[in-house]
N, C-alpha and C positions, 0 to 999 in steps of 0.2 A: 444358371449355376446349380450344380448338384448340391443337394442338401447334405449337411454333415450328420452322420449317424449319431444317435444318442450315445453318451460316453459309457465306459466301463470303469468300475471302481475296484482297485486291487487293495485288499486289506492285508497289510504286512503285520506279522507278529513275531514268531521265533524263526524268521526266514529272511534276515536283513541282507539280502544279496540280489544281484541281477541275473547272474549265471545260474543255470540249473534250477530255475524257479518256475515250477509248473503253473502256478496261479498267474504269474505275470505273463508267461508265454501264451496261455489260453486267452487272456484278455487282449493281448496284442494280435493274436491270430484272428480274433473276431472282427478286426478292421475298425474297431471303435476307438475314438480318442480315449486315452487312459489317464486316470488320476490315481495316485498312490496315497494311501491313508495309513497312519499309525495312530492307534487309540491307546492312551495311557489309562488303563482301567484297573490298575493294581488294587487288589483287595475287594473288588466288587463281586457281587453274585456268588459269594461263597468261595471265591478264588483266594488262594494263599497269598498273603502280602509278601512281596519280594524283598530281599535283603539289600543292605547298603552297597555291597560290592557289585551286585547285579545292576543297581541303579547307576553307579558310576559308569560301568561298561556300556549300558544302554545309551547314555548320553553321547558317548564317543561314537558308537556305532550308528546312531541316527544321523549324526552330522555327516558321516561318511556316506551313508545311503542317500541323503538329500543331495549331496554334491554329485554322486554318481548318476542319480536320476536326472539332475539338471544338465549334466554334460551330454546326456542322450536326448534331451528335449522334453523330459518329464518333470514332474513336480511332486513333492511329498507334503501332504497336509497333516498337521498334528492336531489332535483333539484329545481331551481328557473327559473321563466320566464313564458310566456303565456302558460297555460296548454294545449290549443288547439294545440300548436306546440310541447311541451315537451313530452306529453304522447305518441303520435304516434312515436316520435323519439326514446324514450326509448324502446317501443315495438319492433321497427325495430332493435335496437342495440342488443337486446337479442334474436331476432328471435322468439318472443312470438307468440302463436297461439290463445291465449285467454287473454282478458283484462276485469276485473270486477271492479265495484264500486257500492257504495250505493248512492241513489239519494239525490239531493238537490232541493230546491224549490224557490230560487230567480230566477227571469226571466233571468237575465244575465248569471247566473251559468247554468241554464237549456239549454240556447242557446249554451254555450261552450260545454256542455256534448253532445248535439245533433250533433254538428260539429265534435267532436272527434269520435263519433260512426260512422258517415259517412266516416271519413278518415280511420278509422281502417277497416271498411267493404271493402273499396276500396283497402286496402292492403291485403285482404283475411284473416283478423284477426277477430275472433269472439269477439263481445263486448256485455256484459251483465250487466244490472243495476238492483238494488234491493231496496226494501223498508226496511229501518233500523232506520230512524230518528224519525218516528212517530208510533203511534198505528195503524193508518190507513192512506192511501193515501188521501190527502186533497180534491181530486175530487170525492171521493166515498160517502161522506155524503151530501145529498141534501134535499131540502124541498119536501113536497108532490107534489108540482108542478114541481119538477125536477130542481129547481134553487139553486144557492149558498145561504147559510144561513147567516144572519146578526145579529141574536140574540142568545146569548150563551145558554140559558136554553133549547130551543128546539133543538139546535145543539147537545148539550151534550146528551139529551134524544135520539135523532136519532142515535147518535154515539154508545151509549150503547145498543140500540135495535138491533144492528148488531151482538151482541154476543161478546164472549171473543176474545181478540187479538190472534194472532198466538202464538204458543209455543216458548219458548226461545230456542236458538241453543247453544250447548255446546261449551266450549272453546276447541280448538284442543289439543290433548295430545302431538302431535309433528307436526312439519312442515318439509316437504321435500323441503329444500331451493334450489334455483337456485345457482349453484356454479361457473358459468362463470364470466369472468371479466366484470365489469360495474362500471363506475365512479359515485361517490357520492360527493356532496358538504358538507362543514363543517357547522354545525348548528350555531356555534359561528359567522361565517362570515355574517350571515343574520342580525345581530345587533338587535335581537328581545328584548333583555333585556336592561333596562336603567343602566347607570353607573355613569354619572356625570351630575346632581345628580341622585342617585338611589332612585327615587320616589316610587319604588315598594318594598322597604325594608320591609314594614309591611305585604306584601302579603304572604311571606314565613311563617310568624308567624301564619297567619290565615288559610292557605290552605294546602292541600296535593294533588296536581294535580296527574293525572294518574289513570289508571283503578283500581289499588289496593286501592288507596285513595277513589275512588268513591264507591267501594264495602264496604269499612269500614264505610264510612259516611252513606250509606243506612242502614247497619246493626245496627249502633248505633242509628239512628233515629227510626227505627222500634222497637228496644228494649227499648228505653228510652223516646222518645218524642211523638210517634204516639198517644198514649192514651190521651195525653193532648193537641193534636194539634187543635182540633175544638174550644176549649175554650181559648187556650193561643196563638194562631197564630198571633194575633194582638198586642202582647206585645213585644216591642223591648228590654225590660229589661230582658226578659226571653229567655233561649236557648230552644225554642220549635219548630222552623221551621226546615225544612230538610236540607237547605243549599246545595241541590243537583243541583241547577240551572247551575252553571258553568260546572259541570260534564256532565250534559245533553247537554249543549251547545257544548261541544267538543266531545260528543259521547263516553265518557269514560265509560258510562253506558247508556243503552237504556231505553226508556219509557216502553217497553215490559217487561224488567227485573224488573223495578220498580213496574209495575202493578201486576205481578205475585207474587213478594216477599211481597207486601203489603197485597194481599189476603191471602197468606200463614200465615203472621203474625197475621192477624185478626182471622184466624181460631184457632190459639193457644192462643191469648191474648184477644180476644173479638173485636167487631167491632168499638170501640170508635176511632174516628178520621179518620177512613178509608174513608168514603164517601167524607168528606170535603177535605182530602188530594188528593184523586184521581180526584176531581173536579178541582184542581189546575193543574194537568196533563192535564185535559180536556181543561182548558184555553189555555194552550200551543198548544194543537191540534187546537183549534178554531183560535188562532192567525195565525197558518200556513195556515189554510183554507182561512183566509182573505188575507194573503200575496199571496197565489197562485192565487186568483181571482182578487186581486188588487196589481199588482207588484210594484206600486209606493207608497206603504203604508207608507213609511218613509218620504215622501215629499208632498203628496197630501191628502187633507181632504176627508174622506169618505163622509161626509155630505157637499156638495158643497156650501151650504149657508155660511159656515165659510170662504170661499174664500174672503168674504167681511168684515171679522171681523177687527176692528181697533186696530191691535196689536201696541204696543209701542216699539220703538227701543231705548233701554237705556242700553248702554254698561257698565256703572258703576254699575247699579243694577244687571245686569246679572253676572258681575264679583263678586259682593258681595255674590250672591247666590252660585256661583261655589265654592267660598272659605269658605263658612260657616260663613259669617260675616253679616248676615241680621239683627241681633238683636232679632230674634225669636229663642229661644233655641232649640226647637225640630227640626226645620228646619236645624239649624246650626249643631246640633249633627249628623243628617243624612248625610249631605254633607261632614262632616269631616270623618265619618265612611267610606263613599264612597272613599274618597281620600286616606285614610290610608290602607284600606283592599281590595278595588276594588269591594265592595259589600255594599248594604244597605238593611235593613229590609223592607219588602214589605209595611207594614202600613206607615212607614216613607217615602218610595218612593212616595206614594200617597199624603201625606201631603206636601212634598217638591215640587212635581210636581204641585200640585194645587196652591201652593204659587207662583210659578214662573208664571204660566199661568193666574191666577186670581187676586192675589194681585199686581203683577208687570205688568200683561198683556203683558208679553213677549211671542212671538210666540212659541208654543209648539215644533216646529222643532229645536229651539236653545237648548231646554232642552234635546230633543231626541239625538241630536248630542253630547252633553256633556256626557250623559250616555253611548252612543256608544263608546266614547273614554276611559271612566274611569271604566266601569263595566267589571269584568272578565266574567260575564254571558251575555254580550251584544249580544243579539240574534236578527237576522234580522226581525223575526216575532213578538215575545213577546214585544220587546222594543218599536217598532213603534205602535203596537196595543194598548199597555197599555198607552202610551202617548196620543194617540187619545182618549182613553176612559176617561182619566182624563180631557182632554181639552173640552170634550163634543161634539167633531166633528167626533167621530169614530162610529164603529158598536156597538150597544147595550151600548152606552156610558152613563156615569153618566151625568145627566143634567148639563148644564153650571152653572145654578144657585145654584147647590150644591157646596158651597164654604167652604172648611174645615177651621174651626177656629183653628189656630195652638196652641193657649193656651189651649183650652179645649181638643183638641186631645192629647196634652202632658199630661195633668192632668188625662185623662181617661186611656191612654195606657202606660204611664210611671208614675204610681201613686206615687211611692216613689222617683222618680227622678234619679234612678240609671243609666239609659241610658244617660240622659243629663250630669250627673256628670262625666261619663266615657269619653265622647267625647268633652265636653266643660268644661274642668277642672277649668277654671278661675271663674266658677260659683259654684264650688263644695261646698263651705262653706255656700251658701245661704240656708235658711230654705226651706223645700219643698213647703210651701205655696207660696213662692215668686219665686220659681225656674223657672216656665214656663213663667212668665212675670215680669222680674226683675225691669222694669221701674216703676212698681206699688209699689215697696217696699219702706218703709220709708228710709230716708237718713241714719239714724243710723244703720238700718239693712244692707244696702249696705256697709257702712263703716266697720261694724263689720265682714263682709264676705270678705273684701278686694276688693270690686267691685266698680270701678268708671266708670259709663256709659259714653261712648264716648272715654274712655282711655283704660281700661283693657278689656272692652267688649263693642261692638258697641251699640249705641242707635238704636231702630227700624228704618229701612230705609223707612217704610211706616206706616201710622196709619191704623190699621186693619179695623175699622169701615168705614173710608173714602175710603179705597181701595176696600172694599166690595161694597159700593154704586157705585163707578165708574165702577166696573166690571159689576154689574147688569144693569147699565145704558147703557153700551156698548152693552150688550146682548139684551136689550130691543130695542135699535136702530136697531140691526140686525134683530130682529123679525118684526119690523115695515117695514123694507125693504122687507122682505119676503111677508108680507101681501100686500104691494104695488105692 
């Protein structure tokens, strides 16, 4: 009888899918029996501890991945602890001769990966890593001077000038799984899902985690929303956006798959919405480019002059913002959508973030940390880069003096008030003309709608005009300091 070759270990991380998975494909192509491994190493080796919403989604996605692997003849092993210790240990346990994974781009994670590769090589085990999270590796796009890029438009032009991304890789028809004995931990023992209270109850109503759910979401978007995307993407009251961000975050679908599927859809249905949608994939690429070149993106201003900005420490106002009780309906609607579903429409993210940073002058890092904990798509690159963009301290950032008016933003992008009425139901009976600024409504109108400001719905925690003046004054002081 021919001997069975030594197995290959595939270490899954932010790539919880079978299709277009280079690490898995390489392991299968080796002809070795394959064992899949996921290591819960949250917070180890200087890596940032993940938020509660991330944990909920991870539990669902791992269940789907385990089932998908089993249906193909494979097996998913779960272990917890420092990955730098766990991965080499499992490789030795099964006498693996090959370990594969897809790359990450956070500095601490890259350091872990480098250490594991060194350890495996020392054990005479081949270790191979692959690009699977992005369209291109973040170090491959440079300015004409060969430097990292800090402005999105030239970055995206340079990115596209490199041509099409690689072709997608097929889902394996079958997996020759490793059949030897190996221990696995119980997913439920990791305590990823909340129970008392179950604050994630609304998540299951809003999402279908897993690779199959990601494929279905992409297909539905391309069939039904892409043609209206460019015109309707800023409307939170309309179902026009892709809602693919958490699926991309967990690697249940790859940007390469999204890219090629979008081009194919445009060939059949026309190019409407294609360029604008793919530019959002481009912003994700740009964010990872920034993260790779500035590892402390979530904690340090890209524009160092903002190190001296006079932020205000106000725990009460921060808490009101977090709970959706600011008295500004479009802001409160967004923050409540976030708490209920783990997600917020992008236009409202910008309005809510601007309100925190500029109306309340709370440090953007407090907002970034709240989104990190509560977003199912909390991404180490996009979350930090987008907060810095709104705060005016990032790369290619919106100027600090661009201060969103939450009333006019609501009136423009939620014109009939459907979004606010859904998430702030205590205001649902107000006429549309008064919905975005209920404090301006006559007493009779408020009474007729059952609204008592300060009782059934909060009064505004700041005066818009006054808050705007104070923010601009703080920024002017900062500019004067630069000049001096």
